[in-house]
C-alpha positions in Angstrom: 9.8 -7.1 5.2 10.5 -10.1 3.0 14.0 -11.2 3.9 14.7 -12.3 0.3 14.3 -8.7 -0.8 16.6 -7.0 1.8 17.5 -3.5 0.7 14.5 -3.1 -1.6 11.9 -1.7 0.8 8.9 -0.4 -1.0 6.1 1.8 0.3 4.1 -1.5 0.9 6.9 -2.7 3.2 6.9 0.7 5.0 3.1 0.6 5.5 3.3 -3.0 6.8 6.1 -2.1 9.2 4.1 1.0 10.4 1.0 -1.2 10.8 3.0 -3.8 12.8 4.5 -1.2 15.0 1.2 0.4 15.8 -0.4 -3.0 16.4 2.3 -3.9 18.9 2.6 -0.7 20.8 -0.8 1.1 20.7 -3.8 0.6 22.9 -6.0 1.0 19.7 -5.6 -1.5 16.9 -4.8 0.2 13.6 -6.6 -0.6 10.3 -4.3 -1.7 7.5 -6.2 0.4 5.0 -5.3 3.5 7.0 -1.6 2.6 6.8 -1.9 1.9 3.1 -3.8 5.0 2.3 -1.7 7.2 4.5 0.8 8.3 1.9 1.2 9.6 -1.5 2.2 6.4 -3.3 3.1 8.1 -6.5 5.4 10.6 -4.7 6.9 7.6 -2.8 7.9 6.1 -6.1 5.1 3.5 -6.3 3.3 4.1 -9.6 2.5 0.6 -10.6 -1.1 -0.5 -9.7 -0.2 -3.9 -11.2 1.8 -4.6 -8.1 -1.1 -3.7 -5.9 -3.3 -6.1 -7.9 -0.8 -9.0 -8.0 1.6 -8.7 -5.0 0.9 -11.9 -3.1 1.4 -10.1 0.3 -1.7 -8.1 -0.4 -4.0 -11.0 -1.4 -6.0 -10.8 1.9 -6.9 -7.2 1.1 -8.0 -7.5 -2.6 -11.6 -8.4 -1.8 -12.1 -5.3 0.4 -14.0 -2.4 -1.1 -11.7 0.1 0.5 -8.6 -1.5 -1.0 -10.2 -1.7 -4.4 -11.0 2.0 -4.2 -7.4 2.7 -3.2 -6.1 0.9 -6.3 -8.7 2.6 -8.6 -7.8 6.0 -7.1 -4.1 5.3 -7.9 -5.0 4.3 -11.4 -7.1 7.4 -11.9 -4.3 9.6 -10.6 -1.8 8.0 -13.0 -4.2 8.3 -15.9 -4.7 12.0 -15.1 -1.0 12.6 -14.9 -0.5 10.8 -18.3 -3.0 13.1 -20.0 -1.1 16.2 -19.0 
């Protein structure tokens, strides 16, 4: 977690922490996209795809098709909820 934001852990921080734990302890190396896709981001309070598209910590993932699908899926879910 970014030390300048102590006390403000987001689902991204939680996913990164889970990834790091699994990387350091397990015999099988985890995939970051599995850690990112593992939760209900809207239910976790993350309902801002802008952050996914602009958070500097996620820059290495932005060119990946699976990450782009994750963001698009979140946007679609939010649009669907807004229509109701």
